[in-house]
N, C-alpha and C positions, 0 to 999 in steps of 0.2 A: 491707694497709697499705703505704704507700710513704714512704720518708724522702727529703726533698729538702733539699739544702744550698744556702744562699745567702750570698754575701759582701756585707756592708753596713758602713757606717761608724757605724751606730747602736749605742748602748749596749744591753746585754742588757735593761735595763728599758724601753727605748724601742722595741725590736724586737717589736712586737705581731704575732703570727702572722697575724691577719686583715689587718692593714695590709700586711705583706709579701706575702701572697697576692694582694691587690688590685694591688700594684705589678707582680708577675709576670704577672698576667692582662693588665694594661695594656700591658706590653712586647709580649706576643704579639699583642694587637690591632693594635699598630703594625706588627709583622712581617707579619701577614696583610693588613692594609689598605693598606699602602704598598709594602713591599718585594716582596710577591708580585705585585702589579700591575705594578711596574716590571720585575721579572725575567721574569714569564711573559707578561703581556699585551703589554707594550711591548718585550719582548726586549732589554732594556738590556744584559744581559751578553753578547749576541752582536754588539754594535756593533763595526764594523771601524775606527771613527774613534778614533785614539789619540794624535794629535799636536796641538801648539799648544793653542788654546782650544776646539777642536772638542768634546771630551767635556763640558766645562762648558756650552758653548752648547746642546748637545743635551739635557743634563740639565735646563737651564732651560726649554727648549721642551716637554719631556715634563711637567715640573711645571706649566707653564702649561696644557697640554691637560688634565691630570688635574684641576686645580682648576676649570677652566672647566666640565668635565663634571659634577663634583660640585656646583658652585654652581647648575647648571641642573637639578639633581634626579636625575641619573643615579646609580643605585646599582650598576649593573652596567657597569663601564668598558668591557669588551669589546663589549657591545651598543651602548653609546653611540658607540664608535669606528666600529663597522659602520654605524650609522645616519648618522653624519656623513660617512662615506666614500661612501655611495650617494646622498646628497642634496647636490648641488653647492653650493648657497648656504647650507646650514645652518651650516657653520663660521663664515661671515661674520656670520650672524644671531646665533649664540652669543656672539660677541665684540662685538656691537652695531655692526657695520660695514655692515650691510644690514638691510632689513626687509621 
């Protein structure tokens, strides 16, 4: 058995254990689904751009790429990136700029 502590603004009567567990699982699904992809697949933490609007611009472009891949049915982002890297016109097709 394991004891887990969580900080919440809910009253004791409203803090249903099943609801809290659902929220915790939801948090980790975001961590695994978004932050892991950004940190590992896109190597966002290793970026050397740190001045002016560069970091925000690159974050926006990464988000655009992730959303485009997910909206076209890619569940494995790394595989989708590899596929788009080796097929010259595929990125343009994905964004509807070529057919």
